[in-house]
Backbone as a printed PyTorch tensor [residue, N CA C, xyz], in Angstrom:
tensor([[[211.1810, 262.9420, 102.9440],
         [212.1100, 262.0770, 103.9440],
         [210.5200, 261.7710, 105.0580]],

        [[210.9610, 261.3360, 105.7710],
         [209.3700, 261.3460, 107.2350],
         [209.8220, 261.9060, 108.2600]],

        [[208.7220, 262.7240, 108.7080],
         [208.7750, 263.1820, 109.9130],
         [209.2910, 262.0290, 111.4970]],

        [[209.1110, 261.3130, 111.6350],
         [209.3720, 260.2290, 112.2690],
         [209.9090, 258.8760, 111.8130]],

        [[210.7530, 258.3780, 113.1740],
         [211.3030, 257.5580, 113.1940],
         [210.9880, 256.3390, 114.3250]],

        [[209.3530, 255.2690, 114.1900],
         [209.2590, 254.8510, 115.1440],
         [209.7990, 253.8600, 115.7640]],

        [[211.0900, 253.5390, 115.2840],
         [211.4810, 252.6060, 116.1950],
         [213.0020, 252.9140, 116.9530]],

        [[213.0690, 252.2530, 117.7490],
         [214.8200, 252.9520, 118.5440],
         [216.0400, 251.8640, 117.8830]],

        [[216.9740, 253.2270, 117.3190],
         [217.7700, 252.7040, 116.8900],
         [219.0000, 252.5090, 118.0220]],

        [[219.9230, 251.7570, 117.0850],
         [221.1760, 251.6720, 117.7760],
         [222.4930, 252.0790, 117.2310]],

        [[223.2460, 253.0340, 118.0150],
         [223.8740, 253.7220, 117.0500],
         [225.6380, 252.7290, 117.2870]],

        [[226.1150, 253.2990, 116.0410],
         [227.8230, 252.1520, 116.4890],
         [228.2270, 252.9710, 117.2840]],

        [[229.0460, 252.1810, 118.0210],
         [230.3240, 252.5750, 119.1700],
         [231.0280, 253.7690, 118.4840]],

        [[231.1160, 254.8740, 119.1330],
         [232.6430, 255.6060, 118.7270],
         [231.6290, 256.8400, 118.0950]],

        [[230.5350, 256.3640, 118.4720],
         [229.3230, 257.7340, 117.3860],
         [230.0120, 259.2010, 118.2380]],

        [[230.2740, 260.0330, 117.5530],
         [230.4750, 261.3310, 118.7260],
         [229.4910, 262.5800, 118.6040]],

        [[228.1680, 262.4200, 117.2540],
         [227.4150, 263.6270, 117.4890],
         [226.2540, 262.5330, 118.2820]],

        [[225.2600, 264.0640, 119.0500],
         [224.4630, 264.0880, 120.0250],
         [222.9730, 263.4110, 119.4770]],

        [[222.4050, 262.8470, 119.7530],
         [221.4990, 262.4380, 119.0910],
         [219.8530, 262.8920, 120.2570]],

        [[218.9860, 263.2040, 120.1350],
         [218.0570, 263.7840, 120.7020],
         [216.4350, 262.8730, 120.0710]],

        [[215.9230, 262.8240, 121.4430],
         [215.1880, 261.6890, 120.8360],
         [213.1860, 262.4190, 121.7840]],

        [[211.9930, 262.3300, 121.1400],
         [211.0350, 262.9510, 121.4250],
         [209.9830, 262.0580, 120.9700]],

        [[209.0390, 261.4220, 122.0540],
         [208.2080, 260.5190, 122.0630],
         [206.6350, 261.3960, 122.0400]],

        [[205.9310, 261.4470, 121.0950],
         [205.1910, 262.1900, 120.8140],
         [203.5780, 261.9500, 121.0080]],

        [[202.4630, 262.0410, 121.3380],
         [201.2660, 261.7810, 121.6740],
         [200.4850, 260.6120, 121.4260]],

        [[200.9270, 260.0470, 120.1710],
         [200.3130, 258.8270, 119.4460],
         [201.2750, 257.9120, 119.5470]],

        [[202.3400, 257.8800, 120.1830],
         [203.2860, 257.2170, 120.5390],
         [204.9100, 256.5180, 119.4950]],

        [[204.2110, 257.5460, 118.8380],
         [205.8270, 257.4810, 117.6080],
         [206.8870, 258.6010, 117.9730]],

        [[208.2740, 257.7980, 117.6240],
         [209.2880, 258.7630, 118.2900],
         [210.0590, 259.0260, 117.1210]],

        [[210.5640, 260.1840, 117.5160],
         [211.3980, 260.9040, 116.8190],
         [212.4000, 261.2460, 117.1700]],

        [[213.5970, 261.4420, 115.8880],
         [214.9040, 261.3920, 116.7110],
         [215.7640, 262.9450, 115.7880]],

        [[216.3260, 263.1720, 116.5100],
         [217.0330, 264.5270, 115.7660],
         [218.3260, 264.5450, 116.4560]],

        [[219.4240, 265.2710, 115.5080],
         [220.8390, 266.0970, 116.1290],
         [220.7320, 267.2700, 116.5540]],

        [[219.7700, 267.5930, 115.8830],
         [218.9660, 269.3740, 115.8470],
         [217.9770, 269.9490, 116.3060]],

        [[217.3400, 268.9040, 117.3080],
         [215.8300, 269.4220, 117.4030],
         [215.1900, 270.9070, 117.1280]],

        [[214.5220, 270.4960, 117.2450],
         [213.4940, 272.1840, 116.6520],
         [212.1540, 272.3330, 117.4180]],

        [[212.0830, 271.6420, 118.6210],
         [211.1900, 271.9930, 119.2590],
         [211.3560, 271.3580, 120.6260]],

        [[210.8260, 271.7050, 121.5700],
         [211.0190, 271.4180, 123.2810],
         [210.0260, 269.6410, 123.1340]],

        [[211.0190, 269.7170, 124.4080],
         [209.9330, 267.8850, 124.8250],
         [211.2530, 266.7730, 124.2740]],

        [[212.0880, 267.4230, 123.2350],
         [213.2940, 266.1190, 123.0150],
         [214.1150, 266.1680, 124.8010]],

        [[215.0990, 265.1280, 124.4990],
         [216.0030, 264.6100, 125.0320],
         [216.8530, 264.0380, 124.6260]],

        [[218.1930, 263.9410, 125.5810],
         [219.4200, 263.0050, 125.1040],
         [219.0330, 261.7780, 124.7760]],

        [[219.2390, 260.8700, 123.4780],
         [218.8390, 259.7190, 123.3700],
         [220.3180, 259.0540, 123.6760]],

        [[220.5410, 257.6940, 124.3030],
         [221.5970, 256.7570, 124.3350],
         [221.2660, 255.6320, 124.1100]],

        [[222.3640, 255.4310, 123.1950],
         [222.1390, 254.0660, 122.8430],
         [221.7580, 252.6720, 123.5320]],

        [[222.5750, 252.8160, 124.8630],
         [221.9980, 251.8850, 126.0030],
         [220.7940, 252.3200, 126.5020]],

        [[219.9910, 253.3720, 126.3250],
         [218.3190, 253.5050, 126.7730],
         [217.3480, 252.6310, 126.9850]],

        [[216.7660, 252.1030, 127.9260],
         [216.2780, 251.1290, 127.8280],
         [214.5560, 251.2630, 127.6550]],

        [[213.5240, 250.9190, 127.4330],
         [212.4650, 251.5200, 127.2300],
         [212.0750, 252.1230, 125.9370]],

        [[212.6210, 251.7200, 124.9460],
         [212.1820, 252.3680, 123.6270],
         [212.3130, 251.4060, 122.5070]],

        [[212.3070, 250.6560, 122.9580],
         [211.9690, 249.7070, 121.6510],
         [210.7180, 249.3400, 121.0260]],

        [[210.4670, 249.2650, 119.4570],
         [209.3810, 249.1250, 119.1500],
         [207.9310, 248.3570, 119.8950]],

        [[207.4130, 249.2600, 119.7660],
         [206.0410, 248.4990, 120.4300],
         [204.9160, 248.0640, 119.6540]],

        [[203.8360, 247.5690, 120.0010],
         [203.1750, 246.4920, 119.4280],
         [202.1410, 247.6400, 118.4300]],

        [[201.2730, 247.6850, 117.2200],
         [200.9270, 248.6130, 116.8140],
         [199.2970, 248.9570, 118.0620]],

        [[198.8890, 249.8300, 118.3720],
         [197.5130, 250.3540, 118.5920],
         [197.4220, 252.0270, 118.2330]],

        [[195.9210, 251.1720, 117.8360],
         [195.0360, 252.1580, 116.9810],
         [194.3430, 252.8410, 118.1030]],

        [[194.6090, 254.4450, 117.4170],
         [194.0340, 255.7050, 118.5480],
         [192.3450, 256.2340, 117.2910]],

        [[191.7370, 256.3940, 118.5370],
         [189.9580, 256.5150, 117.2570],
         [190.7450, 257.7110, 116.2990]],

        [[191.4010, 258.7080, 116.3550],
         [192.2700, 259.8580, 115.1160],
         [192.6300, 258.5970, 114.2260]],

        [[193.1320, 257.5350, 114.2120],
         [193.6170, 256.6380, 113.1260],
         [192.5400, 256.2980, 111.6070]],

        [[191.4430, 256.4490, 112.4040],
         [191.0570, 256.5600, 111.3830],
         [189.2420, 257.5400, 110.6540]],

        [[190.0930, 258.4370, 111.1590],
         [189.5810, 260.0330, 110.3240],
         [189.7200, 260.0380, 109.0480]],

        [[190.5460, 259.6960, 108.7180],
         [190.6740, 259.9260, 106.9770],
         [190.6250, 258.1810, 106.2940]],

        [[190.0650, 257.2850, 106.7890],
         [189.8300, 256.0750, 106.0410],
         [189.2430, 256.0340, 104.9260]],

        [[188.2110, 257.0080, 105.0550],
         [186.9040, 257.4120, 103.6810],
         [187.9940, 258.1260, 102.6710]],

        [[188.6910, 258.6090, 102.7720],
         [189.8930, 259.9860, 101.9700],
         [190.4410, 258.6410, 101.1710]],

        [[191.1460, 257.8670, 102.1380],
         [192.5740, 257.2920, 101.8060],
         [191.9570, 256.2620, 100.7500]],

        [[190.7070, 255.5040, 100.8530],
         [189.6650, 254.6180, 100.3990],
         [189.2130, 254.7960,  98.8020]],

        [[188.7780, 256.1240,  98.6380],
         [188.4130, 256.7500,  97.4320],
         [189.7530, 256.9800,  96.9090]],

        [[190.6940, 257.8420,  97.3170],
         [191.7710, 258.4410,  96.3060],
         [192.9000, 256.3980,  95.6180]],

        [[192.9480, 255.6510,  96.8670],
         [193.2800, 254.2520,  96.4000],
         [192.7180, 253.3690,  95.7190]],

        [[191.5160, 253.6660,  95.7910],
         [190.9720, 253.1460,  94.5900],
         [191.0240, 253.4320,  93.1830]],

        [[190.9830, 254.5520,  93.1480],
         [190.7420, 255.9130,  91.9480],
         [192.0840, 255.5250,  91.5080]],

        [[193.7860, 255.4840,  92.0580],
         [194.6460, 255.0540,  91.3230],
         [195.1540, 253.6520,  91.5590]],

        [[194.4170, 253.1690,  92.6210],
         [195.0500, 251.2520,  92.0550],
         [196.0040, 251.1550,  93.0210]],

        [[196.3430, 251.6290,  94.0210],
         [196.9750, 251.5030,  95.0960],
         [195.7520, 250.8950,  96.4900]],

        [[196.6570, 249.5900,  97.1080],
         [196.1320, 249.4380,  98.3690],
         [196.0140, 250.4960,  99.1200]],

        [[194.9490, 250.5540,  99.5600],
         [194.4120, 251.5970, 101.0390],
         [195.6170, 251.2510, 102.1420]],

        [[195.7490, 250.2950, 102.8540],
         [196.5510, 249.5900, 103.5430],
         [197.8110, 249.7630, 103.7250]],

        [[198.3420, 250.0910, 102.3110],
         [199.6530, 251.0820, 102.1450],
         [199.7810, 252.0300, 102.0580]],

        [[198.5790, 252.9600, 101.8700],
         [198.4730, 254.3390, 102.0710],
         [198.0370, 254.9290, 103.0880]],

        [[197.2880, 254.0680, 104.0430],
         [197.3910, 254.3750, 105.3550],
         [198.5380, 253.9830, 106.2750]],

        [[199.6030, 253.1750, 106.0840],
         [200.4020, 252.5130, 106.5230],
         [201.6830, 254.1220, 106.3970]],

        [[202.1190, 254.2760, 105.0320],
         [202.3830, 255.5440, 104.5610],
         [201.8990, 256.5320, 105.4180]],

        [[200.9690, 257.0140, 105.1280],
         [200.1930, 258.4560, 106.3570],
         [200.6380, 257.8880, 107.3180]],

        [[200.6740, 256.7390, 108.6340],
         [201.1910, 257.0260, 109.7730],
         [202.6810, 256.6410, 110.2950]],

        [[203.2900, 256.3390, 109.0720],
         [204.7490, 256.2780, 109.3230],
         [205.5690, 257.8880, 108.8830]],

        [[204.5190, 258.1890, 108.1990],
         [204.9880, 260.1390, 107.7670],
         [204.7480, 260.9490, 108.6470]],

        [[203.7940, 260.9680, 109.2560],
         [203.1820, 261.7690, 109.9640],
         [202.2310, 261.5540, 111.1230]],

        [[202.5190, 260.2090, 111.0170],
         [201.6670, 260.1900, 112.8140],
         [200.0240, 260.7270, 112.3310]],

        [[199.8060, 260.8970, 111.2460],
         [198.1440, 261.1350, 110.9640],
         [198.0890, 262.4050, 111.6810]],

        [[198.7340, 263.0730, 111.4630],
         [198.8410, 264.7050, 111.8300],
         [198.8740, 265.6410, 110.8450]],

        [[197.4840, 266.4870, 110.0910],
         [197.4720, 267.0260, 109.3240],
         [198.1010, 267.9010, 109.1160]],

        [[198.8330, 268.6320, 109.9040],
         [199.4740, 269.9900, 109.9150],
         [201.1590, 269.7560, 110.1480]],

        [[201.4790, 268.4350, 109.5020],
         [202.3960, 268.0310, 110.4300],
         [203.5870, 268.6190, 109.2980]],

        [[204.6110, 269.1080, 109.6320],
         [206.1890, 270.1200, 108.8860],
         [206.9110, 269.2750, 109.2760]],

        [[208.0800, 268.5060, 108.2690],
         [209.0270, 267.9860, 108.5930],
         [210.1260, 269.5730, 108.7240]],

        [[211.7740, 269.0090, 109.0360],
         [212.7400, 269.6860, 109.1190],
         [213.0600, 270.2680, 107.5700]],

        [[212.8020, 269.3330, 106.9870],
         [213.5850, 269.3100, 105.6310],
         [212.2530, 270.1960, 104.4630]],

        [[210.9630, 269.8350, 104.8480],
         [210.4540, 271.2140, 104.1380],
         [208.7380, 270.4260, 103.7540]],

        [[208.9370, 268.4340, 104.1880],
         [207.3490, 267.8870, 103.9510],
         [206.5010, 268.0120, 104.6180]],

        [[205.4250, 268.2040, 103.8650],
         [204.1920, 268.9000, 104.5610],
         [202.9680, 268.0220, 104.7220]],

        [[202.2600, 267.7160, 105.4840],
         [200.9190, 267.4070, 105.7100],
         [201.1230, 266.0750, 106.0980]],

        [[200.2280, 265.2460, 105.7900],
         [199.7240, 263.6770, 106.4990],
         [200.7010, 262.7870, 105.3170]],

        [[201.1860, 263.1110, 104.1100],
         [201.4990, 262.4570, 103.5500],
         [203.4510, 262.6520, 103.5240]],

        [[203.2110, 263.7700, 104.5700],
         [204.7620, 264.4600, 103.5300],
         [205.5090, 264.4760, 102.7560]],

        [[204.4960, 265.6130, 101.8440],
         [204.7810, 265.7000, 100.1630],
         [206.2180, 267.1600, 100.1820]],

        [[207.4170, 267.0670, 100.1790],
         [207.7350, 268.0640,  99.4230],
         [207.2650, 269.0910,  98.6960]],

        [[207.5050, 270.1360,  98.8630],
         [206.8990, 271.3310,  97.9350],
         [207.2800, 271.1760,  96.3660]],

        [[207.9910, 270.9080,  95.8900],
         [208.2610, 270.0660,  94.6180],
         [206.9880, 268.6310,  93.6630]],

        [[206.9890, 268.0190,  94.7770],
         [206.1190, 266.4330,  95.1830],
         [204.8090, 266.9930,  94.3810]],

        [[204.3980, 268.4730,  95.8440],
         [202.9530, 268.4900,  95.8080],
         [202.5040, 269.1320,  94.6380]],

        [[203.7310, 270.4210,  94.2130],
         [203.7630, 270.9820,  93.2750],
         [203.3760, 270.3430,  91.6390]],

        [[203.4710, 268.9760,  91.6290],
         [204.2750, 267.9040,  90.4790],
         [202.7410, 267.2990,  90.2970]],

        [[202.0570, 267.0560,  91.0770],
         [200.6380, 267.1100,  91.6590],
         [199.7740, 266.9360,  91.7360]],

        [[199.6780, 268.3400,  91.7650],
         [198.8270, 269.8050,  91.5570],
         [198.1210, 269.8160,  93.0740]],

        [[199.1250, 270.0510,  93.9630],
         [198.5550, 270.1220,  95.3280],
         [198.8140, 271.5740,  95.8050]],

        [[198.1110, 272.4300,  96.1450],
         [198.1930, 273.8730,  96.2930],
         [198.1240, 274.3300,  97.9030]],

        [[196.9160, 272.8490,  98.5600],
         [196.7560, 273.2610,  99.7200],
         [196.9720, 272.2640, 100.6490]],

        [[198.7370, 271.6450, 100.9660],
         [199.3840, 270.6610, 101.3900],
         [198.7240, 270.5620, 102.5460]],

        [[198.4160, 271.0320, 103.4730],
         [197.5380, 270.3060, 104.8050],
         [195.9810, 270.3980, 104.4770]],

        [[195.9550, 270.2760, 103.5660],
         [193.8790, 269.8660, 102.9520],
         [194.3900, 268.1420, 102.6860]],

        [[193.7220, 267.5900, 104.0180],
         [193.9800, 265.9530, 103.5220],
         [193.3560, 265.8240, 102.8330]],

        [[192.3610, 265.7470, 101.9090],
         [192.2590, 266.0500, 100.3500],
         [193.0080, 265.8140,  99.7720]],

        [[193.4110, 266.8560,  99.1660],
         [194.5420, 267.4250,  98.3350],
         [196.1810, 266.5710,  98.6880]],

        [[196.4190, 266.3010, 100.1320],
         [197.2930, 266.2560, 100.4730],
         [197.4040, 264.2030,  99.7980]],

        [[196.0140, 263.9980, 100.3630],
         [196.2320, 262.8270, 100.1900],
         [196.1720, 262.1100,  98.9640]],

        [[195.3990, 263.1160,  97.6640],
         [195.4730, 262.3020,  96.3670],
         [196.8720, 263.1560,  96.1480]],

        [[197.1880, 264.0200,  95.9270],
         [198.6780, 263.7730,  95.7680],
         [200.0330, 262.9650,  96.1570]],

        [[199.7490, 262.7360,  97.3540],
         [200.6250, 261.6590,  97.9850],
         [200.3260, 260.0390,  97.1800]],

        [[199.4300, 259.8740,  97.4640],
         [198.6380, 258.4070,  96.5190],
         [198.7060, 258.4450,  95.3300]],

        [[199.0890, 259.3260,  94.0250],
         [199.2470, 260.1240,  92.8510],
         [200.9160, 259.3150,  92.5550]],

        [[201.4360, 260.2310,  93.7710],
         [203.2080, 259.7320,  93.6660],
         [203.5170, 258.5700,  94.1440]],

        [[202.5000, 258.3160,  94.9320],
         [203.0130, 256.8820,  95.5000],
         [202.5460, 255.4950,  93.9940]],

        [[201.5960, 255.6830,  93.7170],
         [201.4600, 255.1060,  92.6200],
         [202.1040, 255.1020,  91.3940]],

        [[202.4210, 256.5610,  90.6580],
         [203.6360, 256.6630,  90.0520],
         [204.8350, 255.8780,  90.3840]],

        [[205.7080, 256.0550,  91.6160],
         [206.7220, 255.2410,  92.2130],
         [206.1650, 253.5680,  91.8180]],

        [[205.0960, 252.9440,  92.4420],
         [205.1330, 251.8070,  92.3590],
         [204.6500, 251.3960,  90.7920]],

        [[204.4650, 252.0830,  89.8250],
         [204.5950, 251.5900,  87.8960],
         [206.0480, 251.9850,  87.2840]],

        [[206.8370, 253.4270,  88.4420],
         [207.7500, 253.2100,  87.8180],
         [208.8100, 251.7080,  87.8760]],

        [[208.7880, 251.6900,  89.8130],
         [209.8200, 249.8200,  89.8200],
         [208.5470, 248.7220,  90.0790]],

        [[208.1040, 248.6630,  88.5190],
         [206.5640, 247.4560,  88.0690],
         [206.2610, 246.7340,  89.6510]],

        [[205.8730, 247.1740,  90.4100],
         [204.5700, 247.2250,  91.3450],
         [205.8330, 246.4870,  92.4650]],

        [[207.1950, 246.7340,  92.6170],
         [207.8770, 246.0850,  93.6200],
         [207.5820, 247.4880,  94.6360]],

        [[206.9230, 247.0250,  95.8690],
         [206.6540, 248.0310,  97.0660],
         [207.9420, 248.4070,  97.5990]],

        [[208.6960, 247.9070,  98.0280],
         [209.8050, 247.7300,  98.4400],
         [211.0380, 249.2270,  97.7980]],

        [[210.5830, 249.4460,  96.5550],
         [211.7100, 249.7330,  95.9670],
         [211.1830, 251.0030,  95.8940]],

        [[209.3360, 251.1610,  95.4580],
         [208.2120, 252.4360,  95.7620],
         [208.5940, 253.0990,  97.0090]],

        [[208.8260, 252.6760,  97.8220],
         [208.8250, 253.6050,  99.4510],
         [210.1800, 253.3780,  99.6560]],

        [[211.3530, 252.9550,  99.3960],
         [212.7410, 253.0800,  99.7640],
         [212.6030, 254.8780,  98.3770]],

        [[211.8900, 254.7130,  97.6070],
         [211.9460, 256.0420,  96.8920],
         [211.2810, 257.5050,  97.2070]],

        [[209.9290, 256.5150,  97.9280],
         [209.0900, 257.8630,  98.6730],
         [209.8480, 258.4510,  99.3610]],

        [[210.7740, 257.7960, 100.6710],
         [211.7080, 257.6220, 101.7670],
         [212.6130, 258.7140, 101.5100]],

        [[213.6620, 258.0200, 100.2280],
         [214.6530, 258.8530, 100.2160],
         [215.1330, 259.4280,  98.7090]],

        [[214.1710, 259.5660,  98.1830],
         [214.2590, 259.8260,  96.4530],
         [214.7660, 259.2470,  95.5170]],

        [[213.8560, 258.8290,  94.5780],
         [214.1410, 258.2890,  93.2740],
         [215.7230, 258.0740,  92.9150]],

        [[216.7080, 259.7100,  93.2580],
         [217.8440, 259.4230,  92.5910],
         [218.4020, 258.5220,  93.7220]],

        [[218.2560, 258.2950,  95.1850],
         [218.8850, 257.3760,  96.0520],
         [218.9040, 255.9660,  95.4430]],

        [[217.1400, 255.7000,  95.1380],
         [217.2510, 254.1280,  94.5810],
         [218.3940, 253.8650,  93.0710]],

        [[218.0890, 254.8160,  92.3600],
         [218.9400, 254.8970,  91.0790],
         [220.6310, 254.6080,  91.3350]],

        [[221.2480, 255.6640,  92.1500],
         [222.6360, 254.9410,  92.7020],
         [222.7390, 253.7970,  93.2590]],

        [[222.0930, 253.3940,  94.3610],
         [221.9200, 252.3880,  94.7340],
         [222.0030, 251.2470,  94.1600]],

        [[221.1020, 251.1190,  92.8350],
         [220.5820, 250.0560,  92.1340],
         [219.6700, 249.1410,  92.7830]],

        [[218.6610, 249.8280,  93.8660],
         [217.9930, 249.6550,  94.6080],
         [217.7110, 250.3240,  95.8100]],

        [[216.9750, 249.1430,  97.2190],
         [217.0660, 250.5340,  98.8280],
         [218.2940, 250.6550,  99.0640]],

        [[218.4390, 251.8550,  99.0710],
         [220.0040, 252.9360,  99.7850],
         [219.8660, 252.2600, 101.0750]],

        [[221.2180, 252.0800, 100.8900],
         [221.9630, 251.3620, 102.4700],
         [221.4310, 252.5420, 103.7590]],

        [[220.9600, 252.9760, 103.4540],
         [220.6350, 254.1180, 105.1000],
         [219.4160, 253.3630, 106.1020]],

        [[220.0820, 253.7740, 107.3520],
         [219.0330, 253.0790, 107.6880],
         [217.8900, 253.4840, 108.3170]],

        [[217.5200, 254.7420, 108.1290],
         [216.2370, 255.4770, 108.0410],
         [215.8820, 254.4850, 107.0970]],

        [[215.9880, 254.9390, 105.6950],
         [214.8880, 254.1890, 104.7800],
         [214.7720, 252.4980, 105.0030]],

        [[215.8780, 251.7900, 105.4270],
         [215.5190, 250.6070, 105.7820],
         [214.3200, 250.6070, 106.8680]],

        [[214.7200, 251.4650, 107.9380],
         [213.2900, 251.0070, 108.9350],
         [212.2190, 252.1110, 108.7770]],

        [[212.1830, 252.6320, 107.9090],
         [210.8340, 253.4290, 106.7250],
         [210.2960, 252.2410, 106.7060]],

        [[210.6770, 251.3140, 105.6920],
         [210.5450, 250.3510, 105.0030],
         [209.7550, 249.3260, 106.1180]],

        [[210.5110, 248.5800, 106.6030],
         [210.0890, 247.8960, 107.3840],
         [208.7540, 248.3340, 108.5210]],

        [[209.0140, 249.5780, 108.5630],
         [207.4830, 250.1170, 109.5180],
         [206.2810, 250.0190, 108.7430]],

        [[206.8380, 250.9460, 107.7400],
         [205.2620, 250.4910, 106.4870],
         [204.4810, 249.6880, 106.7600]],

        [[205.2550, 248.1450, 106.7780],
         [205.0130, 247.5020, 106.1150],
         [204.5680, 246.6470, 107.2130]],

        [[205.0480, 246.6020, 108.5240],
         [204.4480, 246.3720, 109.8650],
         [202.8430, 247.0080, 109.6110]],

        [[202.5030, 248.2160, 109.4130],
         [201.8480, 248.9510, 109.7360],
         [200.2910, 248.4380, 108.5030]],

        [[201.3630, 248.6110, 107.7980],
         [200.0310, 247.7670, 106.2630],
         [199.8210, 246.5380, 106.7700]],

        [[200.7750, 245.4210, 107.2680],
         [199.5070, 244.0460, 107.8340],
         [198.6460, 244.4910, 108.3320]],

        [[199.4240, 245.5060, 109.3290],
         [197.8500, 245.6400, 110.3680],
         [196.8850, 246.0030, 110.3270]],

        [[196.7070, 247.3840, 108.7020],
         [195.7630, 247.6120, 108.3830],
         [195.0790, 246.6940, 107.1310]],

        [[195.6120, 245.5730, 106.8850],
         [195.1900, 244.6580, 105.6920],
         [193.3480, 244.6000, 106.1730]],

        [[192.7580, 244.0850, 107.3910],
         [192.2480, 243.8780, 108.1060],
         [191.1440, 244.8430, 107.9380]],

        [[191.4020, 245.8970, 108.2040],
         [190.5520, 247.3730, 107.7170],
         [189.8870, 247.2570, 106.7280]],

        [[190.5250, 247.3900, 105.1840],
         [190.1350, 247.7080, 104.1070],
         [189.7580, 246.5180, 103.4770]]])
C-alpha cells in the first residue's frame, strides 16, 4: 500500500465517513479516514485547489538516482519506473512508514522485505534493492505487464488474482496512473 495519494479524489455523494487530507512539503497529498499525525484537515469533495499539479522535481528527487540505476540495471527493470514507484510510495523519504506498516522508500511490507533479504528497511540501498527485486518478480509473473505488476505492488497479488486483473479499487487505479505519469517524466533522466 502506498503512503500517499498524490491526486485529489472525488467522493460519491452520500459518503458518511470523514476524510482528512495533508499536503506534505514535497507537494504530495495524503488522505486518511483516521489521521495519525498533526497537519491533516477535513477534506471536502467540493474543495478547490487540490487538483493534480504538474510534476515539479526538487533537488532531493535525484539523491537516489545512482542506486536506482545500478539496481534497476542488475534486475532488468526500467529505472524510470523504479523512480516513479519511489515517488508515488514515499515521496523520496527514506524513513517513510505507512499506517499499514510499509517501510522506507519503496514502502516494503515486513514480509516482502524479509522475502528479499532486506533487514534494514530504512537503508536506501537495501530498500531499493528489495523493492526492485519485488517489482522485477511481479513483472515476470505478469509477463511484463506493468499495469498488473503495479496493481500487485499496490494492492497485492491476491487482489489481482481475485479480480482477474487490476482490482477496481480507486486507490490502485489512481496509483497506477500516477506512477505512469511520473515514469514518463523521469524517462528523460535515465
